[in-house]
BADREN-699854 format. One line per field, with one value per atom (N, C-alpha, C): residue number from 0; residue in three letters; x, y, z. Coordinates in nm, 3 decimals, always signed. Layout:
BEGIN
resi <- (NUM|...) .
resn <- (ALA|...) .
X <- (X|...) .
Y <- (Y|...) .
Z <- (Z|...) .
***
This chain:
BEGIN
resi <- (0|0|0|1|1|1|2|2|2|3|3|3|4|4|4|5|5|5|6|6|6|7|7|7|8|8|8|9|9|9|10|10|10|11|11|11|12|12|12|13|13|13|14|14|14|15|15|15|16|16|16|17|17|17|18|18|18|19|19|19|20|20|20|21|21|21|22|22|22|23|23|23|24|24|24|25|25|25|26|26|26|27|27|27|28|28|28|29|29|29|30|30|30|31|31|31|32|32|32|33|33|33|34|34|34|35|35|35|36|36|36|37|37|37|38|38|38|39|39|39|40|40|40|41|41|41|42|42|42|43|43|43|44|44|44|45|45|45|46|46|46|47|47|47|48|48|48|49|49|49|50|50|50|51|51|51|52|52|52|53|53|53|54|54|54|55|55|55|56|56|56|57|57|57|58|58|58|59|59|59|60|60|60|61|61|61|62|62|62|63|63|63|64|64|64|65|65|65|66|66|66|67|67|67|68|68|68|69|69|69|70|70|70|71|71|71|72|72|72|73|73|73|74|74|74|75|75|75|76|76|76|77|77|77|78|78|78|79|79|79|80|80|80|81|81|81|82|82|82|83|83|83|84|84|84|85|85|85|86|86|86|87|87|87|88|88|88|89|89|89|90|90|90|91|91|91|92|92|92|93|93|93|94|94|94|95|95|95|96|96|96|97|97|97|98|98|98|99|99|99|100|100|100|101|101|101|102|102|102|103|103|103|104|104|104|105|105|105|106|106|106|107|107|107|108|108|108|109|109|109|110|110|110|111|111|111|112|112|112|113|113|113|114|114|114|115|115|115|116|116|116|117|117|117|118|118|118|119|119|119|120|120|120|121|121|121|122|122|122|123|123|123|124|124|124|125|125|125|126|126|126|127|127|127|128|128|128|129|129|129|130|130|130|131|131|131|132|132|132|133|133|133|134|134|134|135|135|135|136|136|136|137|137|137|138|138|138|139|139|139|140|140|140|141|141|141|142|142|142|143|143|143|144|144|144|145|145|145|146|146|146|147|147|147|148|148|148|149|149|149|150|150|150|151|151|151|152|152|152|153|153|153|154|154|154|155|155|155|156|156|156|157|157|157|158|158|158|159|159|159|160|160|160|161|161|161|162|162|162) .
resn <- (MET|MET|MET|GLU|GLU|GLU|ASN|ASN|ASN|PRO|PRO|PRO|LEU|LEU|LEU|ARG|ARG|ARG|LEU|LEU|LEU|LYS|LYS|LYS|SER|SER|SER|LEU|LEU|LEU|ASN|ASN|ASN|HIS|HIS|HIS|ILE|ILE|ILE|SER|SER|SER|ILE|ILE|ILE|LEU|LEU|LEU|CYS|CYS|CYS|ARG|ARG|ARG|SER|SER|SER|LEU|LEU|LEU|GLU|GLU|GLU|GLU|GLU|GLU|SER|SER|SER|VAL|VAL|VAL|ASP|ASP|ASP|PHE|PHE|PHE|TYR|TYR|TYR|GLN|GLN|GLN|ASN|ASN|ASN|VAL|VAL|VAL|LEU|LEU|LEU|GLY|GLY|GLY|PHE|PHE|PHE|PHE|PHE|PHE|PRO|PRO|PRO|ILE|ILE|ILE|ARG|ARG|ARG|ARG|ARG|ARG|PRO|PRO|PRO|ARG|ARG|ARG|SER|SER|SER|PHE|PHE|PHE|ASP|ASP|ASP|PHE|PHE|PHE|GLU|GLU|GLU|GLY|GLY|GLY|ALA|ALA|ALA|TRP|TRP|TRP|LEU|LEU|LEU|PHE|PHE|PHE|ASN|ASN|ASN|TYR|TYR|TYR|GLY|GLY|GLY|ILE|ILE|ILE|GLY|GLY|GLY|ILE|ILE|ILE|HIS|HIS|HIS|LEU|LEU|LEU|LEU|LEU|LEU|LYS|LYS|LYS|CYS|CYS|CYS|GLU|GLU|GLU|ASP|ASP|ASP|PRO|PRO|PRO|ASP|ASP|ASP|LYS|LYS|LYS|MET|MET|MET|PRO|PRO|PRO|SER|SER|SER|ILE|ILE|ILE|TYR|TYR|TYR|SER|SER|SER|ILE|ILE|ILE|ASN|ASN|ASN|PRO|PRO|PRO|LYS|LYS|LYS|ASP|ASP|ASP|ASN|ASN|ASN|HIS|HIS|HIS|ILE|ILE|ILE|SER|SER|SER|PHE|PHE|PHE|GLN|GLN|GLN|CYS|CYS|CYS|GLU|GLU|GLU|SER|SER|SER|MET|MET|MET|ALA|ALA|ALA|THR|THR|THR|VAL|VAL|VAL|GLU|GLU|GLU|THR|THR|THR|VAL|VAL|VAL|LEU|LEU|LEU|ARG|ARG|ARG|GLU|GLU|GLU|MET|MET|MET|LYS|LYS|LYS|ILE|ILE|ILE|GLU|GLU|GLU|TYR|TYR|TYR|VAL|VAL|VAL|LYS|LYS|LYS|ALA|ALA|ALA|ARG|ARG|ARG|VAL|VAL|VAL|GLU|GLU|GLU|GLU|GLU|GLU|GLU|GLU|GLU|GLY|GLY|GLY|GLY|GLY|GLY|ILE|ILE|ILE|TYR|TYR|TYR|VAL|VAL|VAL|ASP|ASP|ASP|GLN|GLN|GLN|LEU|LEU|LEU|PHE|PHE|PHE|PHE|PHE|PHE|HIS|HIS|HIS|ASP|ASP|ASP|PRO|PRO|PRO|ASP|ASP|ASP|GLY|GLY|GLY|SER|SER|SER|MET|MET|MET|ILE|ILE|ILE|GLU|GLU|GLU|ILE|ILE|ILE|CYS|CYS|CYS|ASN|ASN|ASN|CYS|CYS|CYS|ASP|ASP|ASP|VAL|VAL|VAL|LEU|LEU|LEU|PRO|PRO|PRO|VAL|VAL|VAL|VAL|VAL|VAL|PRO|PRO|PRO|LEU|LEU|LEU|ALA|ALA|ALA|GLU|GLU|GLU|GLU|GLU|GLU|THR|THR|THR|VAL|VAL|VAL|ARG|ARG|ARG|SER|SER|SER|CYS|CYS|CYS|SER|SER|SER|THR|THR|THR|VAL|VAL|VAL|ASN|ASN|ASN|CYS|CYS|CYS|ILE|ILE|ILE|LEU|LEU|LEU|GLN|GLN|GLN|GLN|GLN|GLN|GLN|GLN|GLN|LYS|LYS|LYS|ALA|ALA|ALA|ALA|ALA|ALA|TYR|TYR|TYR|CYS|CYS|CYS) .
X <- (-5.501|-5.452|-5.308|-5.280|-5.147|-5.057|-4.931|-4.833|-4.705|-4.705|-4.591|-4.459|-4.460|-4.335|-4.300|-4.386|-4.365|-4.355|-4.442|-4.444|-4.492|-4.441|-4.478|-4.563|-4.528|-4.602|-4.555|-4.627|-4.584|-4.471|-4.360|-4.246|-4.245|-4.250|-4.248|-4.306|-4.335|-4.369|-4.272|-4.234|-4.146|-4.227|-4.200|-4.274|-4.173|-4.182|-4.100|-4.155|-4.066|-4.113|-4.028|-4.092|-4.024|-3.934|-3.990|-3.917|-3.914|-3.796|-3.780|-3.828|-3.796|-3.833|-3.985|-4.055|-4.202|-4.265|-4.215|-4.272|-4.246|-4.125|-4.096|-4.188|-4.204|-4.292|-4.435|-4.486|-4.622|-4.637|-4.546|-4.561|-4.539|-4.459|-4.441|-4.560|-4.591|-4.684|-4.830|-4.858|-4.997|-5.030|-4.941|-4.973|-4.907|-4.816|-4.761|-4.645|-4.577|-4.459|-4.339|-4.238|-4.116|-3.996|-3.896|-3.777|-3.697|-3.644|-3.553|-3.427|-3.322|-3.194|-3.207|-3.144|-3.140|-2.993|-2.965|-2.826|-2.745|-2.627|-2.539|-2.480|-2.486|-2.427|-2.509|-2.634|-2.715|-2.651|-2.645|-2.586|-2.693|-2.811|-2.921|-2.996|-3.061|-3.133|-3.262|-3.288|-3.410|-3.424|-3.534|-3.560|-3.647|-3.622|-3.704|-3.783|-3.909|-3.997|-4.068|-4.118|-4.181|-4.292|-4.398|-4.503|-4.608|-4.694|-4.806|-4.759|-4.635|-4.585|-4.536|-4.533|-4.483|-4.388|-4.304|-4.212|-4.257|-4.224|-4.242|-4.100|-4.060|-3.928|-3.951|-3.909|-3.922|-3.796|-3.813|-3.700|-3.709|-3.606|-3.606|-3.596|-3.692|-3.694|-3.576|-3.505|-3.390|-3.431|-3.550|-3.600|-3.745|-3.766|-3.901|-3.996|-3.944|-4.031|-4.097|-4.040|-4.098|-4.197|-4.216|-4.315|-4.455|-4.550|-4.686|-4.746|-4.833|-4.905|-5.001|-5.034|-5.130|-5.269|-5.352|-5.486|-5.587|-5.711|-5.816|-5.818|-5.874|-5.880|-5.981|-5.931|-6.016|-6.000|-6.102|-6.092|-6.059|-6.073|-6.043|-5.897|-5.816|-5.674|-5.600|-5.476|-5.389|-5.381|-5.380|-5.371|-5.320|-5.277|-5.238|-5.353|-5.396|-5.508|-5.465|-5.510|-5.484|-5.616|-5.627|-5.743|-5.719|-5.828|-5.815|-5.908|-5.890|-5.976|-6.104|-6.096|-6.213|-6.213|-6.311|-6.322|-6.350|-6.427|-6.458|-6.331|-6.243|-6.116|-6.031|-6.021|-5.942|-5.995|-6.126|-6.184|-6.158|-6.170|-6.143|-5.998|-5.905|-5.762|-5.730|-5.783|-5.757|-5.808|-5.927|-5.981|-5.891|-5.846|-5.756|-5.626|-5.576|-5.450|-5.471|-5.597|-5.632|-5.591|-5.611|-5.583|-5.714|-5.716|-5.835|-5.858|-5.983|-6.015|-6.152|-6.176|-6.305|-6.356|-6.483|-6.546|-6.621|-6.622|-6.700|-6.754|-6.859|-6.917|-6.953|-6.912|-6.940|-7.035|-7.139|-7.231|-7.205|-7.178|-7.157|-7.290|-7.303|-7.422|-7.439|-7.562|-7.588|-7.589|-7.591|-7.599|-7.471|-7.358|-7.228|-7.183|-7.140|-7.094|-6.946|-6.873|-6.732|-6.720|-6.668|-6.645|-6.501|-6.480|-6.347|-6.322|-6.198|-6.152|-6.030|-6.028|-5.917|-5.853|-5.718|-5.645|-5.507|-5.437|-5.305|-5.193|-5.078|-4.956|-4.903|-4.792|-4.744|-4.715|-4.695|-4.662|-4.776|-4.892|-5.009|-5.037|-4.956|-4.987|-5.113|-5.207|-5.336|-5.326|-5.387|-5.396|-5.545|-5.578|-5.714|-5.708|-5.799|-5.817|-5.958|-5.972|-6.103|-6.125|-6.249|-6.281|-6.309|-6.218|-6.234|-6.233|-6.195|-6.193|-6.333|-6.437|-6.574|-6.614|-6.536|-6.568|-6.523|-6.612|-6.570|-6.480|-6.384|-6.298|-6.353|-6.410|-6.474|-6.398|-6.309|-6.237|-6.333|-6.304|-6.390|-6.388|-6.280|-6.264|-6.332|-6.377|-6.440|-6.547|-6.620|-6.733|-6.699|-6.578|-6.542|-6.544|-6.610|-6.614|-6.519|-6.435|-6.336|-6.341|-6.296|-6.283|-6.141|-6.125|-5.991|-5.894|-5.942|-5.853|-5.809|-5.879|-5.841|-5.777|-5.774|-5.717|-5.573|-5.492|-5.351|-5.336|-5.418|-5.412|-5.441|-5.543|-5.580|-5.468|-5.411|-5.302|-5.181|-5.151|-5.039|-5.064|-5.189|-5.225|-5.208|-5.253|-5.240|-5.093|-5.012|-4.869|-4.804|-4.839|-4.783|-4.821|-4.941|-4.987|-4.908|-4.858|-4.782|-4.635|-4.586|-4.443|-4.414) .
Y <- (+15.100|+15.236|+15.236|+15.318|+15.324|+15.420|+15.386|+15.471|+15.467|+15.532|+15.519|+15.565|+15.662|+15.710|+15.642|+15.549|+15.475|+15.570|+15.672|+15.768|+15.702|+15.751|+15.695|+15.792|+15.920|+16.016|+16.157|+16.254|+16.393|+16.410|+16.469|+16.488|+16.627|+16.730|+16.866|+16.962|+17.082|+17.192|+17.305|+17.380|+17.495|+17.623|+17.717|+17.842|+17.957|+18.051|+18.172|+18.263|+18.330|+18.421|+18.548|+18.656|+18.785|+18.784|+18.740|+18.735|+18.592|+18.536|+18.399|+18.386|+18.485|+18.481|+18.480|+18.568|+18.574|+18.444|+18.390|+18.267|+18.148|+18.136|+18.026|+18.038|+18.158|+18.180|+18.134|+18.172|+18.135|+17.984|+17.919|+17.775|+17.695|+17.748|+17.681|+17.708|+17.835|+17.872|+17.875|+17.878|+17.872|+17.730|+17.672|+17.542|+17.423|+17.448|+17.337|+17.261|+17.319|+17.255|+17.282|+17.195|+17.217|+17.218|+17.301|+17.312|+17.181|+17.150|+17.036|+17.084|+17.003|+17.039|+17.040|+17.139|+17.144|+17.137|+17.092|+17.076|+17.206|+17.193|+17.310|+17.359|+17.275|+17.313|+17.417|+17.442|+17.544|+17.681|+17.759|+17.893|+18.001|+17.970|+18.067|+18.047|+18.155|+18.150|+18.069|+17.992|+17.913|+17.839|+17.770|+17.689|+17.572|+17.458|+17.341|+17.313|+17.282|+17.246|+17.116|+17.047|+16.918|+16.894|+16.827|+16.772|+16.709|+16.628|+16.566|+16.484|+16.439|+16.357|+16.433|+16.566|+16.645|+16.754|+16.800|+16.908|+17.038|+17.146|+17.280|+17.337|+17.371|+17.431|+17.579|+17.663|+17.807|+17.859|+17.936|+17.991|+18.143|+18.207|+18.353|+18.406|+18.489|+18.547|+18.643|+18.633|+18.719|+18.863|+18.886|+19.022|+19.029|+19.048|+19.048|+19.148|+19.258|+19.358|+19.305|+19.201|+19.144|+19.032|+18.999|+18.897|+18.953|+18.867|+18.915|+18.981|+19.074|+19.138|+19.038|+19.061|+18.976|+19.029|+18.939|+18.976|+18.929|+18.956|+18.909|+18.757|+18.701|+18.557|+18.500|+18.413|+18.353|+18.201|+18.129|+17.984|+17.912|+17.981|+17.919|+17.938|+18.006|+18.021|+17.892|+17.881|+17.772|+17.773|+17.655|+17.651|+17.515|+17.514|+17.393|+17.364|+17.240|+17.205|+17.107|+17.134|+17.047|+17.006|+16.878|+16.831|+16.862|+16.883|+16.912|+16.825|+16.829|+16.754|+16.829|+16.963|+17.041|+17.176|+17.195|+17.323|+17.437|+17.410|+17.514|+17.562|+17.468|+17.505|+17.589|+17.546|+17.622|+17.764|+17.779|+17.913|+17.998|+17.939|+18.013|+18.060|+17.971|+18.007|+18.114|+18.101|+18.202|+18.339|+18.340|+18.467|+18.525|+18.439|+18.483|+18.538|+18.478|+18.522|+18.639|+18.681|+18.792|+18.765|+18.640|+18.601|+18.606|+18.689|+18.701|+18.572|+18.527|+18.403|+18.415|+18.322|+18.311|+18.170|+18.158|+18.027|+17.984|+17.854|+17.797|+17.662|+17.619|+17.488|+17.423|+17.298|+17.222|+17.110|+17.093|+16.981|+16.875|+16.755|+16.639|+16.564|+16.486|+16.402|+16.319|+16.295|+16.214|+16.293|+16.426|+16.509|+16.521|+16.497|+16.513|+16.658|+16.721|+16.858|+16.866|+16.944|+16.971|+17.120|+17.149|+17.288|+17.325|+17.449|+17.495|+17.634|+17.660|+17.794|+17.823|+17.939|+17.979|+18.105|+18.109|+18.227|+18.227|+18.338|+18.352|+18.334|+18.287|+18.294|+18.437|+18.474|+18.613|+18.664|+18.572|+18.613|+18.594|+18.559|+18.547|+18.408|+18.309|+18.171|+18.129|+18.069|+18.032|+17.901|+17.902|+17.783|+17.751|+17.624|+17.578|+17.480|+17.496|+17.398|+17.343|+17.210|+17.151|+17.026|+16.980|+16.848|+16.754|+16.754|+16.680|+16.529|+16.479|+16.335|+16.274|+16.358|+16.306|+16.290|+16.347|+16.344|+16.211|+16.138|+16.011|+16.035|+15.948|+15.951|+15.846|+15.890|+15.798|+15.804|+15.707|+15.707|+15.699|+15.771|+15.772|+15.638|+15.562|+15.437|+15.318|+15.335|+15.224|+15.277|+15.189|+15.228|+15.224|+15.187|+15.176|+15.313|+15.323|+15.448|+15.434|+15.534|+15.533|+15.666|+15.669|+15.793|+15.844|+15.977|+16.035|+15.981|+15.958|+15.914|+15.769|+15.691|+15.550|+15.521|+15.616|+15.593|+15.548|+15.614|+15.578|+15.434|+15.390|+15.251|+15.155|+15.184|+15.097|+15.092|+15.210|+15.213|+15.136|+15.146|+15.072|+14.922|+14.880|+14.738|+14.689|+14.771|+14.734|+14.723|+14.817|+14.816|+14.689|+14.652|+14.534|+14.408|+14.406|+14.290|+14.273|+14.384|+14.380|+14.344|+14.365|+14.340|+14.193) .
Z <- (+4.289|+4.293|+4.243|+4.144|+4.086|+4.164|+4.174|+4.241|+4.157|+4.040|+3.948|+4.006|+4.096|+4.154|+4.285|+4.328|+4.454|+4.573|+4.575|+4.685|+4.813|+4.928|+5.057|+5.139|+5.138|+5.221|+5.188|+5.240|+5.232|+5.332|+5.291|+5.379|+5.441|+5.357|+5.410|+5.307|+5.354|+5.264|+5.297|+5.196|+5.215|+5.200|+5.288|+5.289|+5.298|+5.204|+5.212|+5.320|+5.393|+5.497|+5.498|+5.540|+5.553|+5.677|+5.788|+5.915|+5.965|+5.969|+6.017|+6.162|+6.244|+6.385|+6.402|+6.331|+6.341|+6.293|+6.184|+6.129|+6.220|+6.273|+6.367|+6.488|+6.540|+6.655|+6.622|+6.505|+6.464|+6.454|+6.380|+6.358|+6.487|+6.580|+6.709|+6.801|+6.824|+6.930|+6.888|+6.759|+6.714|+6.665|+6.582|+6.522|+6.592|+6.686|+6.764|+6.702|+6.603|+6.546|+6.636|+6.629|+6.706|+6.612|+6.647|+6.561|+6.559|+6.442|+6.428|+6.356|+6.366|+6.304|+6.153|+6.093|+5.946|+5.904|+5.784|+5.741|+5.755|+5.812|+5.830|+5.698|+5.596|+5.467|+5.392|+5.434|+5.368|+5.387|+5.279|+5.288|+5.282|+5.331|+5.336|+5.467|+5.511|+5.638|+5.625|+5.727|+5.729|+5.860|+5.875|+5.994|+5.952|+6.014|+5.991|+6.118|+6.098|+6.209|+6.174|+6.276|+6.252|+6.353|+6.308|+6.393|+6.303|+6.360|+6.288|+6.168|+6.171|+6.062|+5.939|+5.946|+5.832|+5.880|+5.788|+5.817|+5.753|+5.818|+5.762|+5.748|+5.627|+5.605|+5.575|+5.667|+5.649|+5.583|+5.479|+5.404|+5.408|+5.460|+5.465|+5.323|+5.286|+5.152|+5.136|+5.025|+5.001|+4.979|+4.927|+4.905|+4.953|+5.085|+5.141|+5.077|+5.023|+4.961|+4.834|+4.775|+4.653|+4.681|+4.810|+4.844|+4.821|+4.785|+4.761|+4.885|+4.860|+4.970|+5.032|+5.158|+5.226|+5.192|+5.136|+5.095|+5.199|+5.172|+5.261|+5.263|+5.367|+5.383|+5.283|+5.196|+5.093|+5.100|+5.148|+5.159|+5.027|+4.915|+4.786|+4.745|+4.827|+4.799|+4.831|+4.782|+4.823|+4.975|+5.036|+5.181|+5.229|+5.353|+5.425|+5.520|+5.528|+5.615|+5.723|+5.844|+5.959|+6.021|+6.057|+6.132|+6.279|+6.352|+6.494|+6.575|+6.706|+6.797|+6.828|+6.836|+6.877|+6.805|+6.719|+6.648|+6.746|+6.850|+6.949|+7.019|+7.052|+7.116|+7.022|+6.896|+6.798|+6.787|+6.774|+6.759|+6.883|+7.002|+7.126|+7.130|+7.098|+7.102|+6.997|+6.876|+6.774|+6.819|+6.881|+6.933|+7.041|+7.135|+7.242|+7.186|+7.078|+7.017|+6.921|+6.908|+6.819|+6.673|+6.631|+6.493|+6.416|+6.312|+6.229|+6.152|+6.147|+6.076|+6.011|+5.918|+5.849|+5.873|+5.907|+5.929|+5.803|+5.781|+5.670|+5.716|+5.649|+5.677|+5.544|+5.528|+5.407|+5.444|+5.362|+5.384|+5.279|+5.326|+5.240|+5.232|+5.128|+5.116|+5.243|+5.281|+5.399|+5.528|+5.519|+5.639|+5.719|+5.655|+5.722|+5.703|+5.812|+5.807|+5.845|+5.768|+5.798|+5.830|+5.947|+5.987|+5.957|+5.912|+5.874|+5.930|+5.968|+6.005|+5.919|+5.855|+5.769|+5.825|+5.823|+5.867|+5.801|+5.815|+5.753|+5.855|+5.805|+5.885|+5.869|+5.934|+5.926|+5.785|+5.689|+5.553|+5.454|+5.505|+5.418|+5.366|+5.404|+5.365|+5.440|+5.367|+5.425|+5.502|+5.620|+5.704|+5.721|+5.709|+5.739|+5.855|+5.949|+6.055|+6.036|+6.040|+6.013|+6.096|+6.092|+6.148|+6.031|+5.935|+5.809|+5.827|+5.944|+5.963|+5.960|+5.968|+5.955|+5.809|+5.719|+5.577|+5.516|+5.454|+5.393|+5.272|+5.254|+5.137|+5.042|+4.932|+4.838|+4.706|+4.682|+4.555|+4.437|+4.333|+4.215|+4.143|+4.158|+4.084|+4.152|+4.277|+4.347|+4.442|+4.501|+4.586|+4.734|+4.773|+4.914|+4.979|+5.094|+5.170|+5.287|+5.304|+5.412|+5.483|+5.605|+5.680|+5.659|+5.658|+5.642|+5.746|+5.867|+5.974|+5.957|+5.876|+5.859|+5.725|+5.634|+5.502|+5.512|+5.595|+5.605|+5.653|+5.749|+5.795|+5.681|+5.605|+5.493|+5.390|+5.358|+5.260|+5.310|+5.440|+5.497|+5.488|+5.512|+5.502|+5.359|+5.262|+5.122|+5.084|+5.132|+5.102|+5.157|+5.279|+5.341|+5.263|+5.209|+5.132|+5.002|+4.946|+4.820|+4.843|+4.964|+4.993|+5.016) .
***
């Protein structure tokens, strides 16, 4: 596997938001991220949050009226995906929080099913919650079958072998 830029991992994603307060509340209280310190030298409003090994950088939009309208939930839109422990729990909590969502199910060869729930953050960014760790990761260049949850371990082992 080639890594021309010597990348190590996903660090963060940046998301424009209309209301910093609403977005921080959503990412903290719905998705479980916690606020972290951001550089004081920034001269624009924003917030940094972290969990699950990645950061979410919220950036207050300078002109919220020019942000795209929130459309219907479309699983084929750009989205951020998170694996979960229990799809039933996620669905129950989303219902309790009155968050509109769309369910989908993907069938992989061999009778493997992946369940997905899609919903929007306050600004229309799509979020997916899934049980994708049951889905095998099958590189096109080789025949090795791996689970999503073990790919990082294997990559770390390969990296250690090269060092």
